[in-house]
Every structure is written in C-alpha cells, then in structure tokens.
Kinemage of the C-alpha trace (Angstrom):
@kinemage 1
@onewidth
@group {chain A} dominant
@subgroup {mainchain}
@vectorlist {calphas} color= white
{ca met a 1} P 95.758 -116.419 -65.149
{ca ser a 2} L 98.638 -116.535 -62.425
{ca lys a 3} L 101.173 -114.439 -64.380
{ca ser a 4} L 100.794 -111.126 -66.416
{ca ile a 5} L 101.208 -111.493 -69.978
{ca phe a 6} L 103.017 -108.668 -71.909
{ca tyr a 7} L 102.044 -108.849 -75.847
{ca his a 8} L 104.323 -107.030 -78.337
{ca ala a 9} L 105.270 -106.961 -81.766
{ca gly a 10} L 109.083 -106.475 -81.597
{ca cys a 11} L 109.096 -102.610 -82.635
{ca ser a 12} L 111.291 -100.266 -80.801
{ca val a 13} L 108.444 -98.961 -78.701
{ca cys a 14} L 107.568 -102.611 -77.550
{ca val a 15} L 111.201 -103.695 -76.753
{ca ser a 16} L 111.754 -100.585 -74.697
{ca ala a 17} L 108.537 -101.381 -72.930
{ca glu a 18} L 109.784 -104.970 -72.395
{ca gln a 19} L 112.844 -103.822 -70.844
{ca gly a 20} L 111.338 -101.569 -68.706
{ca leu a 21} L 108.471 -104.135 -67.441
{ca leu a 22} L 111.181 -106.658 -66.648
{ca asn a 23} L 112.918 -104.471 -64.617
{ca leu a 24} L 109.713 -103.851 -62.653
{ca ile a 25} L 107.948 -107.115 -62.383
{ca glu a 26} L 109.882 -110.265 -61.371
{ca pro a 27} L 110.722 -112.330 -64.824
{ca ser a 28} L 108.944 -115.511 -63.258
{ca lys a 29} L 105.652 -113.373 -63.063
{ca ile a 30} L 105.386 -112.133 -66.506
{ca glu a 31} L 104.855 -114.054 -69.749
{ca val a 32} L 106.387 -112.255 -73.009
{ca val a 33} L 104.593 -112.831 -75.989
{ca his a 34} L 106.108 -111.533 -79.428
{ca leu a 35} L 103.035 -111.505 -81.790
{ca gly a 36} L 105.141 -111.056 -84.870
{ca glu a 37} L 106.723 -114.265 -84.306
{ca asn a 38} L 103.898 -115.974 -82.690
{ca lys a 39} L 100.702 -114.949 -84.838
{ca ala a 40} L 98.749 -118.040 -83.366
{ca arg a 41} L 98.468 -116.113 -80.213
{ca ile a 42} L 96.860 -112.980 -81.445
{ca ala a 43} L 93.358 -114.370 -81.146
{ca glu a 44} L 94.111 -115.032 -77.580
{ca ala a 45} L 95.322 -111.404 -77.033
{ca glu a 46} L 92.015 -109.992 -78.805
{ca thr a 47} L 89.955 -112.251 -76.387
{ca ser a 48} L 91.764 -110.675 -73.472
{ca gly a 49} L 90.791 -107.259 -75.033
{ca val a 50} L 94.301 -106.139 -76.479
{ca lys a 51} L 93.607 -103.386 -78.884
{ca ser a 52} L 97.183 -102.392 -79.788
{ca val a 53} L 100.599 -103.401 -78.621
{ca pro a 54} L 102.635 -103.027 -76.417
{ca ala a 55} L 100.322 -104.404 -73.875
{ca leu a 56} L 100.285 -105.883 -70.403
{ca val a 57} L 97.346 -108.327 -69.261
{ca thr a 58} L 97.385 -108.502 -65.753
{ca pro a 59} L 96.424 -111.802 -63.762
{ca glu a 60} L 93.061 -110.238 -62.943
{ca gly a 61} L 92.227 -109.665 -66.485
{ca his a 62} L 93.179 -105.906 -66.637
{ca val a 63} L 94.266 -104.561 -70.029
{ca leu a 64} L 96.952 -101.997 -69.895
{ca his a 65} L 97.893 -100.377 -73.285
{ca ile a 66} L 101.571 -99.145 -72.959
{ca asn a 67} L 102.259 -96.205 -75.320
{ca phe a 68} L 101.517 -97.099 -78.924
{ca gly a 69} L 103.636 -99.182 -80.961
{ca ala a 70} L 100.879 -101.006 -83.412
{ca ser a 71} L 97.419 -102.012 -83.697
{ca ile a 72} L 96.292 -105.199 -83.337
{ca glu a 73} L 94.919 -105.225 -86.811
{ca asp a 74} L 98.540 -104.034 -88.049
{ca val a 75} L 99.879 -107.137 -86.293
{ca lys a 76} L 97.576 -109.453 -88.181
{ca gly a 77} L 98.713 -107.913 -91.548
C-alpha cells in the first residue's frame, strides 16, 4: 500500500477527524473512503483490521482508530 487510507462513516466525529487529517497529511498521500456510501469496501476495511470508524490505515498496515464514531458492525447495518 502506498497511501494511507482513512475509513469513515460520515458522522460528525468522522468528518472532524477527516478535516484534521487532511490538514496534517498531504491529500495525495491519503485516500478517504466513506463506508456509508461505499459499503463494498467494508470487507476491505475489516481485513485491514478496522474495528471502528474513523480509522486510518497506514501504508505499513498499522490501524489507528481515531476517537469513536461507530463500530464496523454498526456501519454494516
């Protein structure tokens, strides 16, 4: 993986985290995935180790859970 991937579900916690991350990380180095709008990528997020959103998966595969907006199970619902 060459970019970080930021997974979120569109809640206010997620949107706030997204704005903060985009101020810290060059936008070309991060992919933003809204799991509420792109449910096909939920399995990918789970395989990466995402348990809740918002979460950032680094290029090295580390999962950083940021605050707590919703569990991945809630996003599936």
